[in-house]
All heavy atoms as a GROMACS GRO file, in nm:
protein
  618
    1MET      N    1  -0.126   6.052   1.759
    1MET     CA    2  -0.052   5.981   1.864
    1MET      C    3   0.099   5.983   1.835
    1MET      O    4   0.142   5.971   1.720
    1MET     CB    5  -0.105   5.838   1.858
    1MET     CG    6  -0.069   5.747   1.980
    1MET     SD    7  -0.110   5.582   1.972
    1MET     CE    8  -0.288   5.594   1.965
    2ARG      N    9   0.176   6.006   1.945
    2ARG     CA   10   0.313   6.012   1.920
    2ARG      C   11   0.368   5.872   1.886
    2ARG      O   12   0.307   5.764   1.900
    2ARG     CB   13   0.378   6.043   2.058
    2ARG     CG   14   0.355   6.184   2.100
    2ARG     CD   15   0.443   6.218   2.231
    2ARG     NE   16   0.484   6.088   2.293
    2ARG     CZ   17   0.453   6.063   2.419
    2ARG    NH1   18   0.394   6.156   2.485
    2ARG    NH2   19   0.504   5.959   2.476
    3GLN      N   20   0.477   5.876   1.820
    3GLN     CA   21   0.549   5.749   1.767
    3GLN      C   22   0.578   5.648   1.882
    3GLN      O   23   0.542   5.531   1.869
    3GLN     CB   24   0.673   5.770   1.696
    3GLN     CG   25   0.741   5.661   1.622
    3GLN     CD   26   0.666   5.627   1.498
    3GLN    OE1   27   0.554   5.684   1.466
    3GLN    NE2   28   0.695   5.522   1.434
    4GLY      N   29   0.622   5.687   1.990
    4GLY     CA   30   0.658   5.611   2.100
    4GLY      C   31   0.530   5.547   2.169
    4GLY      O   32   0.521   5.433   2.206
    5ALA      N   33   0.424   5.628   2.179
    5ALA     CA   34   0.296   5.586   2.230
    5ALA      C   35   0.236   5.480   2.139
    5ALA      O   36   0.175   5.376   2.180
    5ALA     CB   37   0.204   5.706   2.248
    6ARG      N   38   0.249   5.490   2.004
    6ARG     CA   39   0.198   5.395   1.918
    6ARG      C   40   0.263   5.256   1.925
    6ARG      O   41   0.203   5.154   1.926
    6ARG     CB   42   0.212   5.444   1.773
    6ARG     CG   43   0.145   5.347   1.671
    6ARG     CD   44   0.132   5.421   1.524
    6ARG     NE   45   0.066   5.539   1.527
    6ARG     CZ   46   0.118   5.653   1.473
    6ARG    NH1   47   0.232   5.651   1.406
    6ARG    NH2   48   0.049   5.762   1.474
    7ALA      N   49   0.395   5.263   1.957
    7ALA     CA   50   0.472   5.136   1.966
    7ALA      C   51   0.424   5.062   2.094
    7ALA      O   52   0.430   4.941   2.101
    7ALA     CB   53   0.624   5.166   1.979
    8LEU      N   54   0.376   5.141   2.210
    8LEU     CA   55   0.340   5.076   2.318
    8LEU      C   56   0.188   5.029   2.319
    8LEU      O   57   0.136   4.959   2.415
    8LEU     CB   58   0.353   5.158   2.441
    8LEU     CG   59   0.499   5.194   2.484
    8LEU    CD1   60   0.498   5.300   2.591
    8LEU    CD2   61   0.567   5.067   2.531
    9ALA      N   62   0.118   5.068   2.212
    9ALA     CA   63  -0.032   5.036   2.215
    9ALA      C   64  -0.054   4.885   2.233
    9ALA      O   65  -0.155   4.852   2.291
    9ALA     CB   66  -0.080   5.086   2.085
   10ASN      N   67   0.026   4.793   2.195
   10ASN     CA   68  -0.007   4.662   2.203
   10ASN      C   69   0.106   4.582   2.277
   10ASN      O   70   0.134   4.468   2.253
   10ASN     CB   71  -0.008   4.603   2.061
   10ASN     CG   72  -0.145   4.643   1.987
   10ASN    OD1   73  -0.236   4.644   2.049
   10ASN    ND2   74  -0.119   4.685   1.872
   11SER      N   75   0.181   4.648   2.373
   11SER     CA   76   0.286   4.601   2.450
   11SER      C   77   0.221   4.524   2.565
   11SER      O   78   0.124   4.561   2.622
   11SER     CB   79   0.377   4.704   2.491
   11SER     OG   80   0.439   4.760   2.386
   12ILE      N   81   0.299   4.423   2.612
   12ILE     CA   82   0.276   4.358   2.740
   12ILE      C   83   0.367   4.405   2.851
   12ILE      O   84   0.478   4.417   2.810
   12ILE     CB   85   0.285   4.202   2.711
   12ILE    CG1   86   0.204   4.146   2.620
   12ILE    CG2   87   0.269   4.136   2.856
   12ILE    CD1   88   0.218   3.998   2.579
   13VAL      N   89   0.303   4.429   2.959
   13VAL     CA   90   0.381   4.486   3.074
   13VAL      C   91   0.372   4.394   3.185
   13VAL      O   92   0.259   4.350   3.216
   13VAL     CB   93   0.328   4.625   3.118
   13VAL    CG1   94   0.404   4.674   3.241
   13VAL    CG2   95   0.338   4.725   3.001
   14SER      N   96   0.475   4.357   3.252
   14SER     CA   97   0.487   4.254   3.347
   14SER      C   98   0.495   4.332   3.486
   14SER      O   99   0.580   4.419   3.505
   14SER     CB  100   0.589   4.163   3.328
   14SER     OG  101   0.593   4.069   3.443
   15VAL      N  102   0.423   4.302   3.587
   15VAL     CA  103   0.427   4.372   3.716
   15VAL      C  104   0.434   4.262   3.822
   15VAL      O  105   0.353   4.174   3.820
   15VAL     CB  106   0.300   4.453   3.740
   15VAL    CG1  107   0.311   4.527   3.872
   15VAL    CG2  108   0.278   4.560   3.629
   16ARG      N  109   0.526   4.290   3.920
   16ARG     CA  110   0.550   4.182   4.024
   16ARG      C  111   0.482   4.252   4.144
   16ARG      O  112   0.499   4.364   4.172
   16ARG     CB  113   0.693   4.160   4.055
   16ARG     CG  114   0.756   4.076   3.961
   16ARG     CD  115   0.905   4.054   3.993
   16ARG     NE  116   0.984   3.987   3.900
   16ARG     CZ  117   1.014   3.865   3.898
   16ARG    NH1  118   0.998   3.793   4.005
   16ARG    NH2  119   1.076   3.800   3.791
   17ILE      N  120   0.403   4.171   4.223
   17ILE     CA  121   0.332   4.219   4.332
   17ILE      C  122   0.342   4.119   4.444
   17ILE      O  123   0.359   3.994   4.412
   17ILE     CB  124   0.184   4.256   4.308
   17ILE    CG1  125   0.103   4.134   4.257
   17ILE    CG2  126   0.178   4.384   4.224
   17ILE    CD1  127  -0.046   4.168   4.243
   18PRO      N  128   0.335   4.159   4.577
   18PRO     CA  129   0.348   4.062   4.670
   18PRO      C  130   0.218   3.956   4.672
   18PRO      O  131   0.120   4.004   4.617
   18PRO     CB  132   0.342   4.130   4.803
   18PRO     CG  133   0.367   4.277   4.765
   18PRO     CD  134   0.334   4.289   4.619
   19SER      N  135   0.254   3.835   4.715
   19SER     CA  136   0.136   3.734   4.700
   19SER      C  137   0.022   3.785   4.778
   19SER      O  138  -0.102   3.765   4.742
   19SER     CB  139   0.184   3.595   4.736
   19SER     OG  140   0.245   3.602   4.876
   20SER      N  141   0.038   3.847   4.891
   20SER     CA  142  -0.068   3.892   4.983
   20SER      C  143  -0.160   3.984   4.898
   20SER      O  144  -0.283   3.984   4.905
   20SER     CB  145  -0.017   3.956   5.107
   20SER     OG  146   0.056   4.071   5.081
   21LEU      N  147  -0.091   4.080   4.818
   21LEU     CA  148  -0.176   4.179   4.734
   21LEU      C  149  -0.243   4.097   4.624
   21LEU      O  150  -0.359   4.135   4.592
   21LEU     CB  151  -0.082   4.280   4.683
   21LEU     CG  152  -0.155   4.390   4.592
   21LEU    CD1  153  -0.266   4.454   4.664
   21LEU    CD2  154  -0.036   4.494   4.548
   22ALA      N  155  -0.177   4.004   4.568
   22ALA     CA  156  -0.237   3.925   4.464
   22ALA      C  157  -0.364   3.854   4.508
   22ALA      O  158  -0.465   3.851   4.441
   22ALA     CB  159  -0.146   3.817   4.401
   23GLU      N  160  -0.360   3.798   4.631
   23GLU     CA  161  -0.480   3.727   4.696
   23GLU      C  162  -0.590   3.835   4.708
   23GLU      O  163  -0.700   3.796   4.686
   23GLU     CB  164  -0.427   3.668   4.818
   23GLU     CG  165  -0.340   3.543   4.805
   23GLU     CD  166  -0.285   3.490   4.928
   23GLU    OE1  167  -0.335   3.545   5.047
   23GLU    OE2  168  -0.203   3.407   4.921
   24ARG      N  169  -0.554   3.948   4.763
   24ARG     CA  170  -0.660   4.042   4.778
   24ARG      C  171  -0.729   4.085   4.647
   24ARG      O  172  -0.849   4.102   4.633
   24ARG     CB  173  -0.609   4.170   4.854
   24ARG     CG  174  -0.577   4.138   5.000
   24ARG     CD  175  -0.526   4.269   5.063
   24ARG     NE  176  -0.638   4.354   5.083
   24ARG     CZ  177  -0.616   4.498   5.108
   24ARG    NH1  178  -0.502   4.529   5.140
   24ARG    NH2  179  -0.724   4.566   5.122
   25LEU      N  180  -0.640   4.120   4.554
   25LEU     CA  181  -0.681   4.147   4.416
   25LEU      C  182  -0.777   4.042   4.354
   25LEU      O  183  -0.869   4.070   4.285
   25LEU     CB  184  -0.574   4.178   4.320
   25LEU     CG  185  -0.498   4.307   4.337
   25LEU    CD1  186  -0.376   4.312   4.252
   25LEU    CD2  187  -0.596   4.423   4.303
   26GLU      N  188  -0.742   3.910   4.379
   26GLU     CA  189  -0.820   3.806   4.336
   26GLU      C  190  -0.965   3.809   4.388
   26GLU      O  191  -1.067   3.793   4.314
   26GLU     CB  192  -0.772   3.674   4.375
   26GLU     CG  193  -0.671   3.606   4.265
   26GLU     CD  194  -0.615   3.472   4.304
   26GLU    OE1  195  -0.695   3.392   4.362
   26GLU    OE2  196  -0.495   3.450   4.283
   27GLY      N  197  -0.964   3.838   4.513
   27GLY     CA  198  -1.103   3.845   4.589
   27GLY      C  199  -1.181   3.966   4.524
   27GLY      O  200  -1.297   3.957   4.505
   28LEU      N  201  -1.107   4.073   4.512
   28LEU     CA  202  -1.176   4.192   4.461
   28LEU      C  203  -1.225   4.180   4.312
   28LEU      O  204  -1.331   4.225   4.267
   28LEU     CB  205  -1.093   4.324   4.466
   28LEU     CG  206  -1.053   4.367   4.617
   28LEU    CD1  207  -0.956   4.472   4.612
   28LEU    CD2  208  -1.187   4.419   4.681
   29ALA      N  209  -1.131   4.107   4.241
   29ALA     CA  210  -1.180   4.078   4.097
   29ALA      C  211  -1.302   3.998   4.086
   29ALA      O  212  -1.387   4.031   4.005
   29ALA     CB  213  -1.056   4.005   4.033
   30LYS      N  214  -1.302   3.902   4.170
   30LYS     CA  215  -1.434   3.810   4.173
   30LYS      C  216  -1.548   3.894   4.209
   30LYS      O  217  -1.656   3.882   4.144
   30LYS     CB  218  -1.414   3.693   4.265
   30LYS     CG  219  -1.324   3.586   4.210
   30LYS     CD  220  -1.306   3.475   4.316
   30LYS     CE  221  -1.201   3.372   4.270
   30LYS     NZ  222  -1.164   3.265   4.355
   31LYS      N  223  -1.543   3.984   4.309
   31LYS     CA  224  -1.654   4.070   4.356
   31LYS      C  225  -1.696   4.160   4.244
   31LYS      O  226  -1.823   4.191   4.224
   31LYS     CB  227  -1.608   4.156   4.482
   31LYS     CG  228  -1.627   4.079   4.607
   31LYS     CD  229  -1.572   4.170   4.719
   31LYS     CE  230  -1.663   4.179   4.826
   31LYS     NZ  231  -1.628   4.260   4.924
   32ALA      N  232  -1.594   4.208   4.172
   32ALA     CA  233  -1.633   4.311   4.060
   32ALA      C  234  -1.645   4.243   3.918
   32ALA      O  235  -1.673   4.316   3.831
   32ALA     CB  236  -1.513   4.413   4.050
   33HIS      N  237  -1.652   4.114   3.928
   33HIS     CA  238  -1.686   4.035   3.814
   33HIS      C  239  -1.579   4.049   3.698
   33HIS      O  240  -1.611   4.049   3.572
   33HIS     CB  241  -1.825   4.071   3.750
   33HIS     CG  242  -1.929   4.058   3.843
   33HIS    ND1  243  -1.964   3.927   3.895
   33HIS    CD2  244  -1.999   4.138   3.934
   33HIS    CE1  245  -2.070   3.936   3.989
   33HIS    NE2  246  -2.081   4.079   4.011
   34TYR      N  247  -1.455   4.072   3.731
   34TYR     CA  248  -1.345   4.078   3.637
   34TYR      C  249  -1.312   3.931   3.607
   34TYR      O  250  -1.326   3.840   3.690
   34TYR     CB  251  -1.219   4.154   3.688
   34TYR     CG  252  -1.245   4.292   3.695
   34TYR    CD1  253  -1.244   4.362   3.820
   34TYR    CD2  254  -1.243   4.378   3.586
   34TYR    CE1  255  -1.272   4.503   3.825
   34TYR    CE2  256  -1.254   4.514   3.581
   34TYR     CZ  257  -1.266   4.576   3.709
   34TYR     OH  258  -1.282   4.702   3.722
   35LEU      N  259  -1.270   3.903   3.488
   35LEU     CA  260  -1.227   3.766   3.452
   35LEU      C  261  -1.094   3.724   3.513
   35LEU      O  262  -1.057   3.623   3.525
   35LEU     CB  263  -1.222   3.748   3.296
   35LEU     CG  264  -1.359   3.764   3.234
   35LEU    CD1  265  -1.338   3.765   3.072
   35LEU    CD2  266  -1.456   3.664   3.288
   36SER      N  267  -1.001   3.831   3.532
   36SER     CA  268  -0.879   3.799   3.588
   36SER      C  269  -0.821   3.924   3.665
   36SER      O  270  -0.872   4.018   3.659
   36SER     CB  271  -0.778   3.776   3.481
   36SER     OG  272  -0.765   3.875   3.400
   37ILE      N  273  -0.699   3.905   3.730
   37ILE     CA  274  -0.639   4.009   3.813
   37ILE      C  275  -0.587   4.109   3.702
   37ILE      O  276  -0.593   4.227   3.729
   37ILE     CB  277  -0.522   3.957   3.902
   37ILE    CG1  278  -0.577   3.874   4.016
   37ILE    CG2  279  -0.443   4.065   3.948
   37ILE    CD1  280  -0.476   3.791   4.096
   38SER      N  281  -0.530   4.065   3.593
   38SER     CA  282  -0.483   4.159   3.492
   38SER      C  283  -0.593   4.251   3.442
   38SER      O  284  -0.564   4.372   3.430
   38SER     CB  285  -0.442   4.077   3.370
   38SER     OG  286  -0.331   3.998   3.381
   39GLU      N  287  -0.717   4.201   3.419
   39GLU     CA  288  -0.828   4.298   3.392
   39GLU      C  289  -0.854   4.391   3.493
   39GLU      O  290  -0.870   4.522   3.456
   39GLU     CB  291  -0.952   4.207   3.359
   39GLU     CG  292  -1.038   4.249   3.260
   39GLU     CD  293  -1.151   4.160   3.235
   39GLU    OE1  294  -1.149   4.057   3.160
   39GLU    OE2  295  -1.261   4.194   3.304
   40GLU      N  296  -0.843   4.364   3.617
   40GLU     CA  297  -0.879   4.451   3.718
   40GLU      C  298  -0.755   4.556   3.728
   40GLU      O  299  -0.781   4.672   3.756
   40GLU     CB  300  -0.892   4.367   3.861
   40GLU     CG  301  -0.912   4.469   3.975
   40GLU     CD  302  -0.935   4.385   4.103
   40GLU    OE1  303  -0.890   4.279   4.114
   40GLU    OE2  304  -1.004   4.450   4.190
   41VAL      N  305  -0.632   4.510   3.730
   41VAL     CA  306  -0.518   4.603   3.732
   41VAL      C  307  -0.523   4.694   3.619
   41VAL      O  308  -0.498   4.821   3.641
   41VAL     CB  309  -0.391   4.520   3.736
   41VAL    CG1  310  -0.276   4.610   3.710
   41VAL    CG2  311  -0.372   4.439   3.860
   42ARG      N  312  -0.553   4.658   3.498
   42ARG     CA  313  -0.585   4.749   3.386
   42ARG      C  314  -0.690   4.852   3.423
   42ARG      O  315  -0.664   4.976   3.387
   42ARG     CB  316  -0.611   4.679   3.254
   42ARG     CG  317  -0.488   4.610   3.190
   42ARG     CD  318  -0.529   4.559   3.046
   42ARG     NE  319  -0.636   4.460   3.046
   42ARG     CZ  320  -0.617   4.328   3.061
   42ARG    NH1  321  -0.497   4.271   3.088
   42ARG    NH2  322  -0.714   4.244   3.061
   43SER      N  323  -0.788   4.813   3.474
   43SER     CA  324  -0.899   4.898   3.518
   43SER      C  325  -0.849   4.998   3.610
   43SER      O  326  -0.872   5.116   3.603
   43SER     CB  327  -1.020   4.827   3.561
   43SER     OG  328  -1.122   4.910   3.597
   44ILE      N  329  -0.779   4.951   3.710
   44ILE     CA  330  -0.725   5.033   3.810
   44ILE      C  331  -0.630   5.141   3.765
   44ILE      O  332  -0.644   5.264   3.784
   44ILE     CB  333  -0.661   4.963   3.923
   44ILE    CG1  334  -0.771   4.886   4.009
   44ILE    CG2  335  -0.584   5.052   4.018
   44ILE    CD1  336  -0.699   4.780   4.096
   45VAL      N  337  -0.545   5.096   3.671
   45VAL     CA  338  -0.444   5.196   3.606
   45VAL      C  339  -0.516   5.295   3.519
   45VAL      O  340  -0.481   5.412   3.536
   45VAL     CB  341  -0.340   5.114   3.537
   45VAL    CG1  342  -0.252   5.196   3.444
   45VAL    CG2  343  -0.255   5.030   3.618
   46ARG      N  344  -0.615   5.243   3.444
   46ARG     CA  345  -0.690   5.334   3.362
   46ARG      C  346  -0.758   5.440   3.445
   46ARG      O  347  -0.747   5.562   3.413
   46ARG     CB  348  -0.792   5.254   3.270
   46ARG     CG  349  -0.845   5.320   3.169
   46ARG     CD  350  -0.942   5.236   3.085
   46ARG     NE  351  -0.871   5.114   3.037
   46ARG     CZ  352  -0.903   4.981   3.067
   46ARG    NH1  353  -0.991   4.960   3.156
   46ARG    NH2  354  -0.835   4.886   3.018
   47ARG      N  355  -0.814   5.404   3.555
   47ARG     CA  356  -0.899   5.506   3.638
   47ARG      C  357  -0.798   5.608   3.705
   47ARG      O  358  -0.821   5.724   3.698
   47ARG     CB  359  -0.974   5.435   3.742
   47ARG     CG  360  -1.102   5.376   3.705
   47ARG     CD  361  -1.193   5.346   3.827
   47ARG     NE  362  -1.127   5.261   3.929
   47ARG     CZ  363  -1.124   5.133   3.930
   47ARG    NH1  364  -1.186   5.064   3.844
   47ARG    NH2  365  -1.051   5.073   4.032
   48LYS      N  366  -0.680   5.550   3.740
   48LYS     CA  367  -0.596   5.645   3.804
   48LYS      C  368  -0.526   5.735   3.700
   48LYS      O  369  -0.506   5.854   3.730
   48LYS     CB  370  -0.484   5.557   3.875
   48LYS     CG  371  -0.524   5.494   4.010
   48LYS     CD  372  -0.557   5.590   4.111
   48LYS     CE  373  -0.617   5.534   4.234
   48LYS     NZ  374  -0.650   5.627   4.330
   49TRP      N  375  -0.497   5.687   3.589
   49TRP     CA  376  -0.443   5.768   3.477
   49TRP      C  377  -0.540   5.871   3.440
   49TRP      O  378  -0.505   5.995   3.433
   49TRP     CB  379  -0.404   5.688   3.368
   49TRP     CG  380  -0.366   5.777   3.245
   49TRP    CD1  381  -0.432   5.802   3.121
   49TRP    CD2  382  -0.248   5.851   3.241
   49TRP    NE1  383  -0.365   5.889   3.061
   49TRP    CE2  384  -0.256   5.935   3.125
   49TRP    CE3  385  -0.139   5.883   3.330
   49TRP    CZ2  386  -0.165   6.030   3.087
   49TRP    CZ3  387  -0.047   5.971   3.289
   49TRP    CH2  388  -0.056   6.047   3.163
   50LEU      N  389  -0.679   5.855   3.438
   50LEU     CA  390  -0.776   5.954   3.398
   50LEU      C  391  -0.776   6.046   3.499
   50LEU      O  392  -0.792   6.169   3.472
   50LEU     CB  393  -0.911   5.878   3.375
   50LEU     CG  394  -0.917   5.792   3.249
   50LEU    CD1  395  -1.055   5.721   3.240
   50LEU    CD2  396  -0.913   5.874   3.125
   51SER      N  397  -0.778   6.016   3.628
   51SER     CA  398  -0.787   6.093   3.746
   51SER      C  399  -0.654   6.199   3.741
   51SER      O  400  -0.663   6.306   3.760
   51SER     CB  401  -0.785   6.023   3.873
   51SER     OG  402  -0.764   6.103   3.985
   52TYR      N  403  -0.540   6.132   3.721
   52TYR     CA  404  -0.413   6.205   3.714
   52TYR      C  405  -0.418   6.316   3.601
   52TYR      O  406  -0.384   6.425   3.615
   52TYR     CB  407  -0.304   6.110   3.700
   52TYR     CG  408  -0.164   6.168   3.675
   52TYR    CD1  409  -0.086   6.217   3.781
   52TYR    CD2  410  -0.117   6.180   3.551
   52TYR    CE1  411   0.033   6.281   3.762
   52TYR    CE2  412   0.005   6.248   3.535
   52TYR     CZ  413   0.089   6.294   3.631
   52TYR     OH  414   0.201   6.349   3.620
   53SER      N  415  -0.470   6.260   3.489
   53SER     CA  416  -0.476   6.342   3.367
   53SER      C  417  -0.560   6.464   3.390
   53SER      O  418  -0.534   6.580   3.359
   53SER     CB  419  -0.518   6.278   3.244
   53SER     OG  420  -0.420   6.177   3.213
   54SER      N  421  -0.677   6.434   3.449
   54SER     CA  422  -0.778   6.535   3.483
   54SER      C  423  -0.729   6.634   3.582
   54SER      O  424  -0.737   6.763   3.562
   54SER     CB  425  -0.905   6.466   3.536
   54SER     OG  426  -0.997   6.570   3.576
   55ASN      N  427  -0.664   6.587   3.684
   55ASN     CA  428  -0.607   6.689   3.783
   55ASN      C  429  -0.495   6.771   3.724
   55ASN      O  430  -0.491   6.892   3.749
   55ASN     CB  431  -0.548   6.602   3.903
   55ASN     CG  432  -0.655   6.542   3.988
   55ASN    OD1  433  -0.776   6.601   3.992
   55ASN    ND2  434  -0.626   6.440   4.057
   56ASN      N  435  -0.410   6.711   3.638
   56ASN     CA  436  -0.307   6.793   3.569
   56ASN      C  437  -0.369   6.900   3.483
   56ASN      O  438  -0.323   7.015   3.473
   56ASN     CB  439  -0.210   6.711   3.484
   56ASN     CG  440  -0.105   6.642   3.576
   56ASN    OD1  441  -0.096   6.688   3.685
   56ASN    ND2  442  -0.026   6.546   3.527
   57SER      N  443  -0.469   6.865   3.412
   57SER     CA  444  -0.550   6.964   3.331
   57SER      C  445  -0.598   7.072   3.410
   57SER      O  446  -0.587   7.192   3.369
   57SER     CB  447  -0.654   6.897   3.250
   57SER     OG  448  -0.723   6.984   3.175
   58LYS      N  449  -0.661   7.038   3.529
   58LYS     CA  450  -0.717   7.147   3.616
   58LYS      C  451  -0.599   7.238   3.666
   58LYS      O  452  -0.620   7.358   3.670
   58LYS     CB  453  -0.783   7.079   3.732
   58LYS     CG  454  -0.909   7.018   3.698
   58LYS     CD  455  -0.980   6.942   3.804
   58LYS     CE  456  -1.100   6.872   3.764
   58LYS     NZ  457  -1.156   6.777   3.874
   59ILE      N  458  -0.485   7.181   3.708
   59ILE     CA  459  -0.372   7.256   3.753
   59ILE      C  460  -0.323   7.344   3.650
   59ILE      O  461  -0.301   7.458   3.672
   59ILE     CB  462  -0.263   7.168   3.802
   59ILE    CG1  463  -0.300   7.087   3.934
   59ILE    CG2  464  -0.134   7.237   3.833
   59ILE    CD1  465  -0.215   6.977   3.977
   60ASP      N  466  -0.317   7.296   3.520
   60ASP     CA  467  -0.262   7.377   3.411
   60ASP      C  468  -0.361   7.497   3.391
   60ASP      O  469  -0.318   7.600   3.365
   60ASP     CB  470  -0.252   7.299   3.281
   60ASP     CG  471  -0.138   7.206   3.290
   60ASP    OD1  472  -0.046   7.218   3.374
   60ASP    OD2  473  -0.137   7.101   3.198
   61ASP      N  474  -0.485   7.479   3.397
   61ASP     CA  475  -0.595   7.572   3.383
   61ASP      C  476  -0.577   7.680   3.493
   61ASP      O  477  -0.587   7.796   3.460
   61ASP     CB  478  -0.738   7.535   3.390
   61ASP     CG  479  -0.773   7.442   3.270
   61ASP    OD1  480  -0.693   7.449   3.164
   61ASP    OD2  481  -0.874   7.363   3.267
   62ILE      N  482  -0.553   7.637   3.617
   62ILE     CA  483  -0.535   7.741   3.730
   62ILE      C  484  -0.405   7.817   3.709
   62ILE      O  485  -0.405   7.933   3.733
   62ILE     CB  486  -0.530   7.655   3.861
   62ILE    CG1  487  -0.671   7.588   3.888
   62ILE    CG2  488  -0.476   7.744   3.978
   62ILE    CD1  489  -0.673   7.500   4.005
   63LYS      N  490  -0.298   7.749   3.662
   63LYS     CA  491  -0.175   7.834   3.643
   63LYS      C  492  -0.199   7.931   3.528
   63LYS      O  493  -0.146   8.048   3.547
   63LYS     CB  494  -0.068   7.722   3.596
   63LYS     CG  495  -0.005   7.648   3.698
   63LYS     CD  496   0.109   7.555   3.644
   63LYS     CE  497   0.165   7.463   3.743
   63LYS     NZ  498   0.256   7.382   3.677
   64LYS      N  499  -0.260   7.889   3.427
   64LYS     CA  500  -0.288   7.986   3.318
   64LYS      C  501  -0.371   8.104   3.367
   64LYS      O  502  -0.339   8.231   3.336
   64LYS     CB  503  -0.362   7.921   3.195
   64LYS     CG  504  -0.386   8.001   3.083
   64LYS     CD  505  -0.459   7.920   2.966
   64LYS     CE  506  -0.499   8.014   2.856
   64LYS     NZ  507  -0.573   7.948   2.763
   65GLU      N  508  -0.466   8.078   3.446
   65GLU     CA  509  -0.564   8.174   3.498
   65GLU      C  510  -0.484   8.277   3.592
   65GLU      O  511  -0.505   8.398   3.584
   65GLU     CB  512  -0.678   8.116   3.568
   65GLU     CG  513  -0.784   8.211   3.628
   65GLU     CD  514  -0.890   8.135   3.690
   65GLU    OE1  515  -0.940   8.034   3.636
   65GLU    OE2  516  -0.937   8.191   3.797
   66ILE      N  517  -0.406   8.220   3.672
   66ILE     CA  518  -0.306   8.306   3.761
   66ILE      C  519  -0.224   8.405   3.684
   66ILE      O  520  -0.198   8.512   3.718
   66ILE     CB  521  -0.234   8.210   3.863
   66ILE    CG1  522  -0.332   8.162   3.966
   66ILE    CG2  523  -0.121   8.301   3.935
   66ILE    CD1  524  -0.266   8.038   4.049
   67LYS      N  525  -0.150   8.335   3.581
   67LYS     CA  526  -0.060   8.412   3.494
   67LYS      C  527  -0.132   8.531   3.427
   67LYS      O  528  -0.091   8.641   3.417
   67LYS     CB  529   0.000   8.324   3.387
   67LYS     CG  530   0.112   8.243   3.448
   67LYS     CD  531   0.174   8.162   3.338
   67LYS     CE  532   0.281   8.061   3.393
   67LYS     NZ  533   0.340   7.980   3.287
   68GLU      N  534  -0.263   8.516   3.388
   68GLU     CA  535  -0.339   8.602   3.326
   68GLU      C  536  -0.368   8.717   3.413
   68GLU      O  537  -0.370   8.837   3.375
   68GLU     CB  538  -0.468   8.546   3.251
   68GLU     CG  539  -0.431   8.460   3.130
   68GLU     CD  540  -0.557   8.373   3.088
   68GLU    OE1  541  -0.662   8.386   3.136
   68GLU    OE2  542  -0.541   8.309   2.977
   69GLU      N  543  -0.418   8.675   3.533
   69GLU     CA  544  -0.449   8.766   3.637
   69GLU      C  545  -0.328   8.858   3.671
   69GLU      O  546  -0.337   8.982   3.695
   69GLU     CB  547  -0.520   8.715   3.749
   69GLU     CG  548  -0.661   8.660   3.729
   69GLU     CD  549  -0.705   8.582   3.858
   69GLU    OE1  550  -0.664   8.615   3.962
   69GLU    OE2  551  -0.809   8.499   3.837
   70LEU      N  552  -0.221   8.797   3.691
   70LEU     CA  553  -0.092   8.872   3.723
   70LEU      C  554  -0.060   8.967   3.609
   70LEU      O  555  -0.020   9.085   3.635
   70LEU     CB  556   0.023   8.767   3.752
   70LEU     CG  557   0.013   8.701   3.873
   70LEU    CD1  558   0.134   8.596   3.882
   70LEU    CD2  559   0.044   8.801   3.999
   71ALA      N  560  -0.074   8.925   3.490
   71ALA     CA  561  -0.045   9.020   3.374
   71ALA      C  562  -0.144   9.133   3.375
   71ALA      O  563  -0.099   9.243   3.347
   71ALA     CB  564  -0.051   8.943   3.247
   72LEU      N  565  -0.268   9.105   3.407
   72LEU     CA  566  -0.353   9.220   3.417
   72LEU      C  567  -0.332   9.311   3.519
   72LEU      O  568  -0.331   9.437   3.506
   72LEU     CB  569  -0.503   9.163   3.441
   72LEU     CG  570  -0.589   9.122   3.312
   72LEU    CD1  571  -0.722   9.063   3.363
   72LEU    CD2  572  -0.619   9.259   3.237
   73GLU      N  573  -0.285   9.251   3.625
   73GLU     CA  574  -0.254   9.352   3.747
   73GLU      C  575  -0.131   9.435   3.722
   73GLU      O  576  -0.117   9.544   3.752
   73GLU     CB  577  -0.221   9.265   3.882
   73GLU     CG  578  -0.350   9.216   3.939
   73GLU     CD  579  -0.447   9.321   3.976
   73GLU    OE1  580  -0.405   9.416   4.047
   73GLU    OE2  581  -0.574   9.297   3.956
   74LEU      N  582  -0.033   9.374   3.656
   74LEU     CA  583   0.095   9.442   3.617
   74LEU      C  584   0.070   9.552   3.524
   74LEU      O  585   0.128   9.657   3.527
   74LEU     CB  586   0.199   9.345   3.558
   74LEU     CG  587   0.268   9.252   3.668
   74LEU    CD1  588   0.351   9.150   3.591
   74LEU    CD2  589   0.340   9.319   3.763
   75ARG      N  590  -0.024   9.530   3.436
   75ARG     CA  591  -0.062   9.634   3.333
   75ARG      C  592  -0.136   9.746   3.400
   75ARG      O  593  -0.122   9.858   3.350
   75ARG     CB  594  -0.161   9.566   3.220
   75ARG     CG  595  -0.069   9.501   3.102
   75ARG     CD  596  -0.158   9.455   2.994
   75ARG     NE  597  -0.142   9.306   2.987
   75ARG     CZ  598  -0.250   9.225   2.975
   75ARG    NH1  599  -0.369   9.262   2.940
   75ARG    NH2  600  -0.222   9.093   2.965
   76LYS      N  601  -0.198   9.725   3.496
   76LYS     CA  602  -0.284   9.831   3.569
   76LYS      C  603  -0.174   9.930   3.637
   76LYS      O  604  -0.206  10.044   3.661
   76LYS     CB  605  -0.374   9.773   3.674
   76LYS     CG  606  -0.493   9.708   3.619
   76LYS     CD  607  -0.586   9.654   3.725
   76LYS     CE  608  -0.709   9.574   3.663
   76LYS     NZ  609  -0.778   9.521   3.784
   77LYS      N  610  -0.065   9.870   3.688
   77LYS     CA  611   0.029   9.955   3.761
   77LYS      C  612   0.108  10.034   3.675
   77LYS      O  613   0.149  10.073   3.585
   77LYS     CB  614   0.120   9.864   3.845
   77LYS     CG  615   0.040   9.792   3.953
   77LYS     CD  616   0.141   9.713   4.030
   77LYS     CE  617   0.062   9.640   4.145
   77LYS     NZ  618   0.155   9.563   4.230
   0.00000   0.00000   0.00000
């Protein structure tokens, strides 16, 4: 783990959201059996981060594959 990431491992982050969104999150938190909005927001952020990381990984794989194919084509010429 990087030094900066380790320092954030136990940090508190404050997020301001409109009251209308907070009310909607409260309702969704109760439906999903979260103890608080904070728990729900952490879960949402975690899911989005995993999705983002996964997509970036796929994009990196595609870029690598394209570069390899282009290199092969250039060697053939």
